N, C-alpha and C positions, 0 to 999 in steps of 0.2 A: 115646845117645838109646834111650828102652823104650816105644814107642807101648803096648804093654800096659797103663801106669800111667797114661797120659795119658787125659784126657777131652775131649770138646769145649764151648767156653765159648760158644758163641753159643746163646743164650735159645729162639730161634727152632728148634732144632735138637730133634727128637723123643730123641736120644743126649747132650739136655746135662746134664753133671754125673755121667755114669754111665762107669765106668770097663770095661774088658773086654769092650765090644761089638764089637770087629772093626771099627770105622768108622774108628779114627784111624792114618795111616800119616805117614813121613818125607815132608815136602814139600823140605827142604833142609837137608841135614848140615851146612855150612859156615854157615847163618844159624842154624841149631836153630830149625827152624821145624816145625810138624807138620800137617796136613791131616786135614779131616775127609771121609771120602770119601760121608757123606750129604749135605750141606750146601754141600759145597765151599768151607769156609771154611778159612781158615790163620790159626794163631795160633802165639807164640813158645813155647818151653818153659818158660820163666819166668814166662807169665802165670798168674795167680793164687797166686803166692808174695811174698815181699818182695824178692824179686830185680827183680822186672819195673819195667824201665825205667832200672834204675839203672845208671852207668857205672865205675863202680869194679869190681875184683875181688872176684871173691866168695867169695874166701878171707879175704880183709880184715874184709870186712861180718860174715862168720863168727864170724872172731878178735873182732873189737868186739861183737859181742852177747854170743858168751859169755862176756866180762870184765864187760861191766854185768849180765849174770845172774847174777853172783858177787859181786855188790856191789864192782866196781870204780869208784872213782870217775871221773865222765866229764873232769875236769881232766889226771887221769895219763894216760886211754887219749888225750885231743888229745895232749900233752907227748910220748909214744911212739910214734906214726902220724903225728904233725904233720898234723891232721886239724882243719878247723873243730869247735867245740863243737855248733853248729846241725845238722850232718850227723851228729854220734854221736847227737844225741838223734832224730832224724829217723829214722835208723836201727833205733834201738831203740823208737820208737813204730809203726813197721812190723812189726817182728818181734812187738811185743805184740800189736797188731792179728790179726796172723797167726793167733796161738797161742789167741786168744778164739775165734775164728771155727773153728778145729779144735777146740777145748774142747767146745763146743757142737754141732758136727757127731757129736763120738764120744758126748755126751750125748745125743744125741736116738736114735741106731742100735745104741747098745748099752748096754742095764740093766745092771747089778750087783747082783749079790747081797749088799747092802750089811753084813748082819746086826747091824755094832753101829756109830752113828754119834755123832760129838762135834761142837757148834757153839761159837761162840766171837767174841767180837768184840774189837778193838785198834783205839785212832787212829793217825793220819797229822798231822803238823804241815806245815799249810800257810800260805802270808803270810796272815796278817790272818784266819783261822779255823783251826777243825778239821775234821778230816774222818773218820769213820768207817768201817771196814772188818770184815764179819763174814765168816767163812768157816766151812765144815764139813769134815770127813773119815769117810770108812770106815775104823775103827781095824783091823780083822783083816787088811784089804791096805794100809794105810795110803794109800789114794786120796784124793788133794784135789778134794775135787767142785765147788768153786768161790767165788766171791769177790763181794761187793755192796758198793759204796762209796756213801756216801751222807753228807750234812752234818748229818744227825739219824738219832743212837741211837733209833729208834721203832719202832714196830710196822710201817709200810711196810717198813722196811731190814730186817727178819726175815721177814717174808712172801715177799721177794722171795728171801731165802737158801734157805727152806726150801720154793719152789717146782722150785729147783734140787736139793734132797735129794729132792722126788716126783718129778722126772723121771728121776733115774738109779735109782731103785728098782726093781727087777724083783720084789721082794718087799715088800710094807707090813709084814709082822711081824718088825721090827726094834727094837733098843733104843736110844733116843735118851739121852744126857746132855750136862746143859748146866749153865752157873753159874745165879745166882737172879735175873737179868733174868726180869719177869713176863712182857714180849713173848713169849718162845719157847713158855712155856704153851698162851697163846691160840691164836698163830698153827699151831703142831703140831696142835693139836686139830683147828683147824677146816681145813688142808688135808690132814690123813688121815682125816677122817669119811668113810663110805660112807654109801650108802641100804640099809635094812635093809627085803628085800621081804614083804610077809606076803599078798599078797593082798587087802589088804583097799582099800576106795578112799578115798582124798586122800593128803596127800604122806607119804612114807615116812619114818620115823624115822632119823636119820643118826648112827652109833654107828661106833666106834673100832673097827679091825679085828682078830680073834684073832691074838694074839703079838705085838701092839704094845706096849711097854712105853717109862716114859718116867722116869727120876730127874736130880734137882737137887742141886747142889751150892752149900749157901749161905754164903757166908765172911762175917765179922766182923772189920772192925779198930778198934783202940784205938789213936792216937797213931801212925797210921802205920804201924801194925804189925799182922799175923795173930793176932788174940785168940781167935777161935772158928769151925769149920767142922761145920756141922750137912748133913746127906744126911738125904734123904727121896725118895720115892716119890712119884712125879705120878701116876703111871697105872700098875695092877698094884703088886703088892707087894714089899716088900723082899729077900723070900725068891725069889720069881720072878725078880728084878733080878740077884741074886747066883748064881741056877743058869745064866741066860744069859751073865756076864761068864764062870764057869767054863767055858761049852760054847764059847765063842767064845777063850777063852784072854786073855782082854784084861783079868784084873785079878780081884780080889777083894770091891770094894766100889764105891759111886758115886763116878766121880772125872771129870776133865777133862784129864787128866794128858798125854796125846797131842795133844790141840789146842793147849793152851800149850804143849808143843814143838816143833809146827809153825808156830807163832807164835813162837819164836824164831828159826828158821829163817828166816822170811820178815823178820825184822828185822834180822837180818845181812846179806840180800841187797839190801833196800831201807832206805837211810838214812833217809827221812822217816817211817819207823816203830820208830825206836828213841826210848828214852824220853828218853835223855839226849845229844840229838844235836842239833849246831847248823845241820843241812841241813834247808830247808825247800823245801817244793813252790809252785815260782813259778807253773805252768799246772796246776791240780789232775786238768785232764782225763789227763794223762799217768800217773797212779796207778793207774788201771783195766787198763791195757795194760801196765805194768809187773808190776803183780800177777800177770795172766796168764800172761805170758812166765817167770816164776820157778816158777809152779804146774802149768805144763805140763812145761816140764825137771823139776822135780820130780818129775813121775809116770813122765814117758815116758824120760828121759834118767839121772835119779841112781839108780846102784843104792843100795841100802838094806842095812847090815848084819843089821840085825835081820830081813830077810826071805831073806838068801841063805842056801841049804842046801847045793849041790855046786856052783854058779855063783853069779855075781851075778844079783840080781831086782830089777827096779825094782817101784814100786806098780800100774803098768798090768800088769804079767807076773802080777801076784799076783792081781789081779783077772780077769785072765782078757782083757785090751784087745789085748795084742802078745804075741809070742813072742820078742823079742830087745829090749836096750837100745838104744836109739836114742842116735843121735849129734845134735848142733846142727844139723851142715849138712843131714842127712836132716828134721829137723823142720822147717826154713827150707824146703828143696825140695818138700816134700809138697803138690800144689796144691790147693787150694781153688777151689769154683765163688764167684764175685763176686757180691755183689749187683746188680741191675741200677741203674743209675743215672737219678736221676731226672733229666728232661726238663723244663724249663721250659716253660710254654704260652707262644707266641708271641702278643705283643700286635699288636691289629690298629692298623695306622696310620690317623690321622684324616686323612681328606681336607682337603687346604687349599685352599679357594676365592681364587682370584685376583680380583680386580675389573680391570675394563679401565681405564688411565689416562684420564682426562679431557681432552677434546677442547681443543687448545690455543686460547686464546683471539684474538679476530680484532683484527687490530691498526688 
């Protein structure tokens, strides 16, 4: 147990969610509980992790989540470990929700110099419907920037994705490469515009920041085969985009190869994303948790050959978010502040008026 890595989970404490403040001590080594010397509250070492309130061995849970993360069918895990399928899916759901909170914390506290961003969308097959997943990545570091799930492939979906990209970006002077979906142009221009102050009265003009470039790859098909590819500069010139690509070492012309390769990685890990797969989502709410479980492991736990120099490196290491390759156990044991639970207002009881019984009739 390491008190320096723990924090107080009491929302009323002034040190809530803050590590390294010196207010945490060990309350019980046998029960693995900490104590906050500021508010005198105690809490379990697993508070804020997927292991909280689980009675199973943590090593078993980590192994199951690792297998789910690499695309192992839940039925195979049930047969190998003699578990209930609902238990396996519940562990995967908890790990996915934990990974999503971890991703949001990193996105809010550690902006990254993205340089070159690619975005794309793919569909997942569910029972009676089709779900769309939009994702984006920073190409030089291969950092997965997040994903958004929606029942429709519309402007609302793309705006939610671009809001994530805007939050990650430490600088707006980036190159964006997307496919031919028209919503990308509208959403990126609206999200990245900034007011141009001139000192005059009235509302300032909204302009794109200097250094922002955007290119599109438009593919046309004939008889389900690729017939033609058109590359056009939406913001900036083709020469400026090609110069930025050479500077970042990510190609010679406008393309979306990196995000399409990332789509293949997610399809291999999540069966409902496969194009020719019979696996269907019975509960669509599980898709987002599963996507973030794979995405965060992709960023922090999976070393990439294209990034390795003298030692294995992950996208998070290339982006400067960490200095080592994380293990799945390290990711799952990383405690995060929990959102305060909603309390239902107490209903006022109605006063029941009792009437006195009628007097007995005289004989």
